[in-house]
C-alpha positions as CSV (number, residue, x, y, z in Angstrom):
1,M,19.9,-2.6,8.2
2,T,17.0,-4.8,9.3
3,A,17.4,-7.8,11.6
4,D,18.1,-11.2,10.0
5,A,14.7,-12.4,11.0
6,D,13.2,-9.7,8.7
7,K,15.3,-10.6,5.8
8,K,14.3,-12.8,3.0
9,T,16.4,-16.0,2.7
10,V,18.7,-16.7,-0.3
11,L,20.1,-20.2,-0.7
12,I,23.5,-20.3,-2.6
13,V,24.5,-23.7,-4.1
14,D,27.9,-24.0,-5.4
15,D,30.7,-26.6,-5.0
16,D,33.3,-23.7,-5.1
17,S,33.8,-22.5,-1.5
18,F,35.5,-19.3,-2.7
19,M,32.4,-18.5,-4.8
20,L,30.1,-19.4,-1.8
21,D,31.9,-16.9,0.4
22,F,32.1,-14.2,-2.3
23,I,28.4,-14.3,-3.0
24,A,27.4,-14.6,0.6
25,D,29.5,-11.5,1.4
26,S,27.9,-9.6,-1.6
27,L,24.3,-10.4,-0.4
28,G,24.8,-10.8,3.3
29,E,24.0,-7.0,4.2
30,Y,20.6,-7.3,2.4
31,Y,19.5,-10.9,2.7
32,A,19.7,-13.9,5.1
33,V,22.1,-16.1,3.3
34,Q,22.4,-20.0,3.4
35,C,25.0,-21.9,1.7
36,A,25.2,-25.5,0.3
37,A,28.4,-27.1,-1.2
38,S,26.5,-29.6,-3.4
39,A,23.2,-29.9,-5.2
40,E,22.1,-32.7,-2.9
41,Q,22.7,-30.5,0.2
42,G,21.0,-27.6,-1.5
43,L,17.9,-29.6,-2.3
44,A,17.7,-30.8,1.3
45,L,18.0,-27.3,2.6
46,A,15.5,-25.9,0.1
47,R,12.9,-28.5,1.2
48,E,13.7,-27.8,4.9
49,Q,13.8,-24.0,4.8
50,A,11.8,-22.9,1.7
51,P,14.1,-20.0,0.8
52,A,12.8,-16.9,-1.0
53,L,15.2,-17.5,-3.9
54,M,18.0,-19.9,-5.0
55,L,21.3,-19.1,-6.7
56,V,22.5,-22.4,-8.3
57,D,25.8,-23.2,-10.1
58,V,25.2,-25.0,-13.2
59,Q,28.3,-27.2,-13.2
60,M,28.4,-29.3,-10.2
61,P,29.4,-33.0,-9.8
62,V,26.8,-35.8,-9.5
63,M,23.8,-33.6,-9.8
64,D,24.2,-30.3,-11.9
65,G,22.3,-27.1,-11.4
66,Y,19.8,-27.9,-14.2
67,E,18.8,-31.2,-12.5
68,L,18.6,-29.5,-9.1
69,C,16.3,-26.8,-10.6
70,R,14.1,-29.5,-12.3
71,Q,13.7,-31.2,-8.9
72,V,12.8,-28.1,-7.1
73,K,10.1,-27.2,-9.7
74,D,8.8,-30.8,-9.4
75,D,8.4,-30.5,-5.7
76,W,4.9,-29.0,-5.0
77,D,5.9,-27.4,-1.7
78,I,8.9,-25.4,-3.2
79,S,8.1,-25.2,-6.9
80,D,7.4,-21.4,-6.7
81,T,11.0,-20.8,-5.5
82,P,12.7,-18.7,-8.2
83,V,16.1,-20.1,-9.4
84,L,19.0,-18.0,-10.9
85,F,21.7,-19.9,-12.4
86,L,25.4,-19.1,-11.8
87,S,27.4,-20.0,-14.9
88,A,30.3,-18.9,-17.2
89,L,28.1,-20.1,-20.1
90,D,25.2,-17.8,-21.2
91,G,24.4,-19.0,-24.8
92,I,21.0,-19.6,-26.2
93,D,21.4,-23.4,-25.8
94,D,22.2,-22.9,-22.1
95,R,19.3,-20.5,-21.7
96,L,16.9,-23.1,-23.4
97,R,18.1,-25.7,-21.0
98,G,17.5,-23.4,-18.1
99,F,14.1,-22.4,-19.5
100,E,13.1,-26.0,-19.9
101,V,13.7,-26.9,-16.2
102,G,12.0,-23.7,-14.9
103,G,14.8,-21.3,-14.2
104,E,14.3,-17.6,-14.0
105,D,17.6,-16.0,-15.2
106,F,21.4,-16.4,-15.5
107,V,24.0,-14.6,-13.4
108,T,27.3,-14.7,-15.6
109,K,30.5,-15.6,-13.9
110,P,32.8,-13.8,-12.9
111,V,30.0,-12.4,-10.8
112,N,29.6,-8.6,-10.6
113,P,28.2,-7.9,-7.1
114,R,26.1,-4.9,-8.3
115,I,24.6,-6.8,-11.1
116,L,23.9,-9.9,-8.8
117,L,22.2,-7.8,-6.3
118,A,20.0,-6.0,-9.0
119,K,18.9,-9.3,-10.4
120,V,18.1,-10.9,-6.9
121,D,16.1,-7.7,-6.0
122,K,14.3,-7.7,-9.3
123,E,13.4,-11.3,-9.2
124,L,12.1,-11.1,-5.6
125,A,10.0,-8.1,-6.5
126,L,8.5,-10.1,-9.3
127,Q,7.9,-13.1,-7.0
128,E,5.9,-10.8,-4.7
129,E,3.8,-9.5,-7.6
130,R,3.2,-13.1,-8.8
131,A,2.2,-14.0,-5.3
132,Q,-0.5,-11.3,-5.3
133,L,-1.7,-12.2,-8.8
134,K,-1.7,-16.0,-8.3
135,S,-4.9,-16.1,-6.2
136,Q,-6.7,-13.8,-8.7
137,A,-5.6,-15.9,-11.6
138,Q,-6.6,-19.1,-10.0
139,Y,-10.0,-17.7,-9.2
140,A,-10.5,-16.4,-12.7
141,T,-9.3,-19.6,-14.3
142,S,-11.5,-21.7,-12.0
143,T,-14.6,-19.6,-12.7
144,A,-13.9,-19.7,-16.4
145,M,-13.4,-23.5,-16.3
146,T,-16.6,-24.0,-14.5
147,A,-18.5,-22.1,-17.1
148,M,-16.8,-23.6,-20.1
149,T,-16.0,-27.1,-19.1
150,S,-18.6,-28.7,-21.3
151,M,-17.6,-26.7,-24.3
152,S,-15.6,-28.0,-27.2
153,E,-12.1,-26.5,-28.0
154,T,-13.8,-24.6,-30.8
155,G,-16.3,-23.3,-28.3
156,L,-13.5,-22.2,-26.0
157,L,-11.8,-20.5,-28.9
158,L,-14.9,-18.4,-29.7
159,E,-15.4,-17.4,-26.0
160,V,-11.7,-16.4,-25.7
161,M,-12.0,-14.3,-28.8
162,K,-15.2,-12.7,-27.5
163,R,-13.4,-11.9,-24.3
164,F,-10.6,-10.2,-26.3
165,T,-13.1,-7.8,-27.9
166,Q,-13.9,-6.7,-24.4
167,C,-10.3,-5.8,-23.5
168,Q,-9.8,-2.0,-23.3
169,D,-6.0,-2.0,-22.9
170,A,-2.9,-4.0,-23.6
171,R,-2.3,-5.3,-20.2
172,E,-5.8,-6.6,-19.9
173,L,-5.5,-8.3,-23.2
174,A,-2.1,-9.9,-22.2
175,R,-3.8,-11.3,-19.1
176,A,-6.7,-12.6,-21.0
177,T,-4.3,-14.2,-23.5
178,Q,-2.3,-15.9,-20.7
179,E,-5.3,-17.1,-18.9
180,S,-6.8,-18.6,-22.1
181,L,-3.8,-21.0,-22.2
182,A,-5.1,-22.7,-19.1
183,L,-8.4,-23.2,-20.6
184,F,-6.7,-25.3,-23.3
185,G,-4.8,-27.2,-20.7
186,V,-1.3,-25.9,-21.6
187,D,1.3,-23.5,-19.9
188,G,3.4,-21.0,-21.5
189,V,4.5,-17.4,-21.8
190,V,2.9,-14.6,-23.6
191,E,4.4,-11.2,-24.8
192,L,2.6,-8.3,-26.4
193,L,4.8,-5.7,-28.1
194,L,3.8,-2.1,-27.5
195,P,4.7,1.3,-29.1
196,A,8.1,2.8,-28.3
197,E,9.7,-0.6,-27.8
198,A,7.8,-1.5,-24.6
199,S,6.3,-4.8,-23.9
200,I,4.1,-6.9,-21.6
201,A,5.4,-10.5,-20.9
202,L,3.3,-12.8,-18.6
203,N,3.6,-16.5,-17.4
204,G,0.9,-18.4,-15.5
205,R,2.1,-16.7,-12.2
206,G,2.5,-13.2,-13.2
207,P,5.4,-11.2,-15.0
208,A,7.5,-13.5,-17.0
209,S,11.2,-14.0,-16.0
210,E,14.2,-12.6,-18.0
211,L,15.1,-16.1,-19.0
212,E,11.6,-16.8,-20.4
213,I,11.5,-13.6,-22.2
214,S,14.9,-14.2,-23.9
215,V,13.9,-17.7,-25.0
216,L,10.6,-16.4,-26.3
217,R,12.3,-13.8,-28.2
218,H,14.8,-16.2,-29.7
219,M,12.1,-18.5,-30.9
220,A,10.3,-15.5,-32.5
221,T,13.1,-15.2,-35.0
222,M,12.0,-18.6,-36.4
223,D,9.0,-19.6,-38.4
224,R,5.5,-18.4,-37.6
225,I,4.9,-21.7,-35.8
226,T,7.9,-23.6,-34.5
227,Q,7.6,-26.9,-32.4
228,F,10.5,-28.8,-30.8
229,K,9.3,-31.7,-28.6
230,T,6.9,-30.3,-26.0
231,R,7.9,-26.6,-26.7
232,M,5.9,-24.7,-29.4
233,S,6.2,-21.0,-30.3
234,I,3.7,-18.9,-32.3
235,S,4.8,-15.4,-33.4
236,Y,3.0,-12.5,-35.0
237,P,4.6,-9.0,-35.4
238,H,3.3,-7.8,-32.1
239,A,2.1,-10.9,-30.2
240,R,4.1,-14.0,-29.2
241,L,3.6,-17.1,-27.2
242,V,5.7,-20.1,-26.2
243,V,3.8,-23.2,-24.9
244,T,6.0,-25.5,-22.7
245,N,3.9,-28.6,-22.4
246,M,2.4,-29.6,-25.8
247,P,0.8,-33.0,-25.5
248,V,3.1,-34.7,-28.0
249,D,1.8,-38.2,-26.9
250,D,-1.6,-37.3,-28.3
251,P,-0.8,-36.2,-32.0
252,D,-4.5,-35.4,-32.8
253,R,-5.0,-33.0,-29.8
254,C,-1.5,-31.6,-30.4
255,G,-2.5,-30.7,-34.0
256,R,-5.8,-29.2,-32.9
257,L,-4.0,-27.1,-30.2
258,R,-1.6,-25.8,-32.7
259,D,-4.3,-24.6,-34.9
260,H,-6.4,-23.2,-32.2
261,L,-3.7,-21.4,-30.4
262,A,-2.5,-19.9,-33.7
263,M,-6.0,-18.5,-34.3
264,L,-6.1,-17.3,-30.7
265,L,-2.9,-15.4,-31.0
266,E,-3.8,-13.9,-34.3
267,A,-7.0,-12.7,-32.6
268,A,-4.9,-11.1,-29.9
269,E,-2.7,-9.5,-32.5
270,A,-5.8,-8.0,-34.2
271,R,-7.2,-6.7,-30.9
272,L,-3.8,-5.2,-29.9
273,A,-3.7,-3.3,-33.2
274,A,-7.2,-2.0,-32.5
275,I,-6.2,-1.0,-29.0
276,N,-3.2,0.8,-30.2
277,S,-5.1,2.6,-32.9
278,A,-7.7,3.7,-30.5
279,S,-5.0,5.0,-28.1
280,L,-3.3,6.9,-31.0
281,A,-6.5,8.4,-32.0
282,N,-7.3,9.4,-28.4
283,Q,-3.9,11.0,-28.1
284,R,-4.4,13.0,-31.4
285,G,-7.9,13.9,-30.2
286,D,-6.4,15.3,-27.0
287,A,-3.8,17.1,-29.0
288,I,-6.3,18.7,-31.3
289,S,-8.5,19.6,-28.2
290,G,-5.7,21.2,-26.6
291,T,-4.9,23.2,-29.7
292,I,-8.5,24.3,-30.1
293,E,-8.5,25.5,-26.6
294,T,-5.2,27.4,-26.9
295,L,-6.5,28.9,-30.2
296,T,-9.8,29.9,-28.6
297,K,-8.1,31.7,-25.8
298,V,-5.8,33.5,-28.2
299,L,-8.7,34.7,-30.4
300,A,-10.7,35.8,-27.3
301,D,-7.7,37.9,-26.3
302,I,-7.3,39.4,-29.7
303,D,-11.1,40.2,-29.8
304,Q,-10.9,41.9,-26.5
305,Q,-7.8,43.9,-27.4
306,Q,-9.3,45.1,-30.7
307,R,-12.5,46.2,-29.1
308,Q,-10.5,48.1,-26.4
309,G,-8.4,49.5,-29.2
310,R,-11.3,50.9,-31.0
311,A,-12.8,52.4,-27.9
312,D,-9.4,54.1,-27.0
313,A,-9.1,55.4,-30.6
314,L,-12.5,57.1,-30.4
315,T,-11.7,58.6,-27.1
316,V,-8.4,60.1,-28.4
317,L,-10.1,61.5,-31.5
318,N,-12.8,63.2,-29.6
319,G,-10.2,64.6,-27.4
320,V,-8.1,65.9,-30.3
321,L,-11.3,67.6,-31.5
322,M,-12.0,69.3,-28.2
323,R,-8.5,70.6,-27.8
324,L,-8.6,71.9,-31.4
325,E,-11.7,73.8,-30.7
326,Q,-10.2,75.3,-27.5
327,S,-7.0,76.3,-29.1
328,M,-8.6,78.2,-32.0
329,V,-9.4,81.1,-29.6
330,G,-5.7,82.1,-29.6
331,L,-5.1,81.5,-33.4
332,G,-6.7,84.9,-34.6
333,L,-8.8,83.0,-37.2
334,T,-12.1,84.5,-38.4
335,E,-15.2,82.8,-37.6
336,R,-15.5,81.5,-41.2
337,Q,-12.0,80.1,-41.1
338,E,-12.6,78.4,-37.8
339,E,-15.8,76.8,-39.2
340,A,-14.0,75.6,-42.3
341,L,-11.1,74.1,-40.4
342,L,-13.5,72.3,-37.9
343,A,-15.5,71.0,-40.8
344,L,-12.4,69.5,-42.3
345,V,-11.5,67.8,-39.0
346,R,-15.2,66.6,-38.4
347,E,-15.2,65.2,-41.9
348,G,-12.0,63.3,-41.2
349,L,-13.4,62.0,-38.0
350,E,-16.7,60.8,-39.7
351,D,-14.5,58.9,-42.1
352,V,-12.7,57.2,-39.2
353,Y,-16.1,56.5,-37.5
354,S,-17.3,54.9,-40.7
355,S,-14.3,52.8,-41.1
356,Q,-14.6,51.6,-37.5
357,Q,-18.3,50.8,-38.0
358,A,-17.3,48.5,-41.0
359,E,-14.6,46.8,-38.8
360,A,-17.1,46.3,-36.0
361,R,-19.1,44.0,-38.2
362,F,-16.1,41.8,-38.7
363,Q,-15.3,42.2,-35.0
364,D,-18.8,40.9,-34.2
365,Q,-18.2,37.9,-36.5
366,L,-15.0,37.2,-34.7
367,S,-16.7,37.5,-31.3
368,A,-19.4,34.9,-32.4
369,A,-16.7,32.5,-33.7
370,V,-15.0,32.8,-30.3
371,Q,-18.1,32.1,-28.4
372,G,-18.9,29.1,-30.6
373,L,-15.4,27.7,-29.9
374,Q,-15.7,28.2,-26.2
375,Q,-19.0,26.4,-26.2
376,A,-17.5,23.6,-28.1
377,V,-14.5,23.3,-25.8
378,H,-16.5,23.4,-22.5
379,G,-19.2,21.2,-24.1
380,S,-16.5,18.5,-24.7
381,G,-15.8,18.3,-21.1
382,R,-12.4,19.8,-21.0
């Protein structure tokens, strides 16, 4: 167990003293725990201590957990602090409210200590990854904005589509799609669906939270384009996004953005299909190459064994003829009988030789085919 100074700080905010003690005991071995008995106290501690993560009860008097989360996210100094809600309520309406104020996930009451610890561990790991990606994303966005600042929204759309065509894998495409939202002045979550039920989901800071993913997938069950106040979702079979800050006070720009972002996501969907097809083709090509390599080895072994078999057969037949000639001395045959018998045997051997000569031509063809396959395999770089 590490010293407290080396542990990340988790701030628990709950007006239930029993719940505070229970969660503190569940996490105390792994994290430095701070407790607050009200949302107001929790907000003050968060601003003073800047914890690594906050666990916030939803139902508290005066200021509830949603409002506390909103104020945390509105405070520049602590806005990156992930917030997990503690609640007995976990319906889609509750998740939408949590999503709107910037929460990361829900921990359902009654709290299971193992699930709680797993969610805290996962969220803090994601937070580290987001921190590493944040500076890279900020640099990329700044560079792109400098180059494109004078372009129209249509020009931006064309540049983004051009960038999509240069993406070689799904993760690169997901990053390009997420970063393109900033070029249009909006924030949101992007998810690309991959084969075998895998997916990549990103927000502006890095990997999307479980809460963001659940809201995105819920809204994907609605129409192709769904807008409710400042939230808008666009869904295609394998590409989805939810924008959280549509400029509803500017109806003209809001309409243009809706059209442009729909075209942008459709382009991402098309590029993802091309990437998946290329990946499948490469997998099939590798499988075919592996099969050809195996077949080449098998044929080479067959060729070698057949050549060796013919040589061994000739050796055996010649040995039989020699032993027959030697054994005739004791058979009491006349010279004429010996010659007649040997002639029959030699004639049979000649027939065997002739048959093997015919087979040798086919064997040479097999050898040539094997050599051609070997050259093709080695020439392909395998």
